[in-house]
C-alpha positions, 0 to 999 in steps of 0.5 A: 460671065466668061467661064474659066478655060484651062490648058492641061499641063504638068500640074493637071495632065490629060492624055487621050489614047486608043483603048486596047481592043473591044469595049462593051457597055451593058445595062443589066443584060442589055448591050448599050454600046459595042466599040473597037474604036473607044478612047481612054482619057486619063486626067490628073489623079482621076480614074481613067474614063472610057469614051466610045463613039456615039455611033457605037451606042444604041441610040434607041436607048438614049434620051437627051437630058437637060443636064449640063456641066462644065469642065475648065479643061474640056468644056461643056458636057451634055447628058443623056438618060439611058432607057433600058427595059422600061426603066430610066437611068438618069444622066448615065452618060455625057458628051462634050459636043465641042471639046476644047482643043487639048481633048478634041479627039473626044468630040463625038464620043460619050462616056458612061458613069461606071456605077450605072452600067458595066463597062468591059474592055478586052479582058478587064472590066472598068469600074 
């Protein structure tokens, strides 16, 4: 069965823009990611989402999850568990490995659930 594929527009806008300054992601005291090239995705009425280059994430803390989800505007998302201090935060972050054209710039970037980690940008904290 083919999945529904939608294009952002006035009824459901999506924008992607560079984040202002540095973004640091922490799980407790551990720095999980540190980036000066993060992106902010704004979609319709949802809260903004910070996307960081996967290369700016400490890969020793990542474990691929079997979880996937689908967004008709962005494509299929694959998830990672975050392994920190002997504990596991399941499905704490996701990546669109092959995002749809309208959001192609988030390819190779990951986003974290802000209720599972602390996301700090320049002077403001997100989440």
